[in-house]
C-alpha positions, -999 to 999 in steps of 0.1 A, spaced: 0 0 0 29 24 7 45 16 -26 12 22 -45 4 54 -25 -30 40 -17 -56 56 6 -38 71 36 -68 63 59 -67 26 50 -29 26 56 -33 41 91 -61 16 99 -39 -14 89 -10 0 109 -33 3 139 -43 -34 134 -7 -44 134 0 -25 167 -30 -42 183 -20 -76 171 15 -71 185 1 -61 218 -22 -92 219 2 -118 206 37 -107 218 36 -80 245 28 -92 281 -7 -82 290 -8 -60 322 -25 -74 352 -55 -51 357 -69 -68 388 -71 -48 421 -38 -46 439 -50 -66 469 -58 -95 446 -23 -92 431 -9 -94 466 -30 -125 475 -20 -144 444 15 -132 434 33 -126 467 20 -137 500 29 -114 529 49 -139 550 73 -144 521 78 -106 521 78 -95 557 97 -121 575 130 -118 555 128 -81 560 122 -84 597 150 -109 602 174 -86 582 164 -56 602 170 -73 635 203 -87 622 215 -53 612 206 -40 647 224 -69 664 254 -65 641 256 -28 650 254 -36 687 284 -60 684 304 -35 664 297 -6 687 306 -27 718 338 -40 704 351 -7 691 341 12 723 356 -14 745 389 -13 727 389 25 722 368 44 749 375 76 731 351 65 704 322 69 728 321 106 722 316 99 685 291 71 687 269 84 716 251 116 703 253 148 723 215 153 724 213 124 748 228 147 774 262 131 777 294 149 771 328 134 764 339 142 800 309 125 817 313 95 794 350 92 804 340 95 840 314 67 836 341 45 819 367 50 846 345 51 878 324 22 890 309 46 916 298 69 888 281 40 870 263 30 901 252 66 907 239 68 871 218 36 875 205 46 909 167 42 912 152 76 919 117 88 914 110 120 895 79 143 896 49 130 876 49 161 854 86 155 845 79 119 837 50 127 814 70 154 796 100 131 792 78 103 780 61 125 754 95 137 741 107 101 738 76 90 719 81 118 694 118 113 691 117 75 687 87 77 663 106 102 641 136 78 640 113 50 630 95 70 603 128 81 589 139 45 586 107 38 567 107 68 544 144 65 534 136 30 521 125 48 489 162 56 483 170 19 476 170 12 514 207 22 517 199 50 543 176 25 561 205 0 564 229 27 576 204 40 601 197 6 615 234 -2 618 240 32 635 212 26 660 229 -7 670 264 9 671 251 36 694 234 12 717 264 -12 717 289 16 724 268 29 753 263 -6 767 300 -12 767 304 14 795 283 -8 819 293 -42 807 327 -35 822 312 -44 856 315 -81 866 277 -83 873 259 -56 852 224 -67 863 215 -31 872 222 -20 837 200 -47 822 172 -37 846 177 -1 835 177 -6 797 157 -37 789 122 -26 801 120 2 776 147 -10 752 129 -42 741 97 -25 728 116 6 715 142 -12 695 117 -37 682 95 -9 670 124 8 652 133 -26 637 97 -30 623 99 4 607 133 -4 592 118 -37 579 91 -16 562 118 6 547 137 -25 534 105 -37 517 102 -3 499 139 -4 490 136 -39 476 107 -28 454 128 1 441 160 -18 435 146 -51 423 111 -45 411 110 -75 387 90 -76 355 61 -56 369 81 -24 372 88 -1 401 53 14 404 36 -20 405 63 -34 428 58 -5 453 21 -10 452 26 -47 460 45 -39 492 24 -10 505 2 -34 525 29 -51 545 48 -18 549 17 -1 563 11 -30 587 47 -30 599 47 8 606 13 7 621 22 -21 646 53 -2 656 33 28 670 19 10 701 54 -3 708 67 32 707 40 43 731 47 15 755 84 22 754 78 59 761 56 51 791 81 27 805 110 50 800 91 80 814 74 64 844 92 31 852 128 39 845 125 71 866 111 53 896 123 36 927 114 1 915 140 -25 922 158 -47 896 135 -77 899 103 -58 891 121 -41 862 132 -73 848 97 -87 851 85 -57 831 112 -64 805 99 -100 802 64 -85 797 78 -63 770 93 -93 752 59 -110 754 43 -79 739 67 -79 710 60 -116 704 22 -109 705 27 -81 679 46 -104 656 20 -130 659 -7 -105 651 14 -94 621 17 -129 609 -21 -134 611 -27 -102 592 -2 -113 566 -21 -145 560 -54 -125 556 -40 -96 536 -70 -76 548 -56 -41 546 -75 -24 518 -53 -8 492 -78 -10 464 -73 28 460 -39 19 444 -57 3 415 -57 35 396 -19 37 399 -13 2 385 -39 2 358 -27 17 325 -49 44 309 -65 31 277 -82 52 251 -114 40 236 -113 32 199 -141 28 174 -144 -4 154 -141 3 117 -158 -20 92 
């Protein structure tokens, strides 16, 4: 038809037929089902969330080991690893390292006024939640900042713990840090796991593309971040009202065991939600469905 310079309209029509035939016979047809059905069929939640959770806790534990080893061998590194906003200067940190009496004084059980406890707990909730949301949001950058943040959280904790692990029986330190540390660090780890999911979708989206891959991990990421909020709240209450109290070591360790049970309960609830996939993200259907223009059939 091109060689004979036939009717241009007939030529355009046949070109359109060729394009449609190519799309039907060769190109992969997009999955236009709602996103939650894609989740249910293509990638079950447990296969998504548990590797991310395990990796997040592994990064945290690895950071704790690194921070403890470096700070034990080089106490001067404490001033670098422990941020100044926590209220510790290099001089006080050196004093804690060198003086068992200073460590005992630091861990002494004293009660504070209720107003100060409430104010401190509110500050901690906002501070820890901001760290968790930062770990989640930076997952969009290929999860590299999320990995670094999680490692840094562990390094900071391990470096600070190295001060008190110098004692032959650091039970007072464990009673000081575990009641609020278990729910707090678990909540941060859940947020980091959500960030790792987003990073995986960005770095390795597969054949569906980045947009569809991100839509496929929105459900588990929302669930991880949502379940971290009550853990942040519990950690803030414990750190504000329990840590700054006259309770002895035994009640504090019992509370720490309760916090560990709470974390286990949250993970069980998360696993059950993963099996149901009942968080509605059908509103993402418009993001994963290509826009198609209507065409008239031509006889």
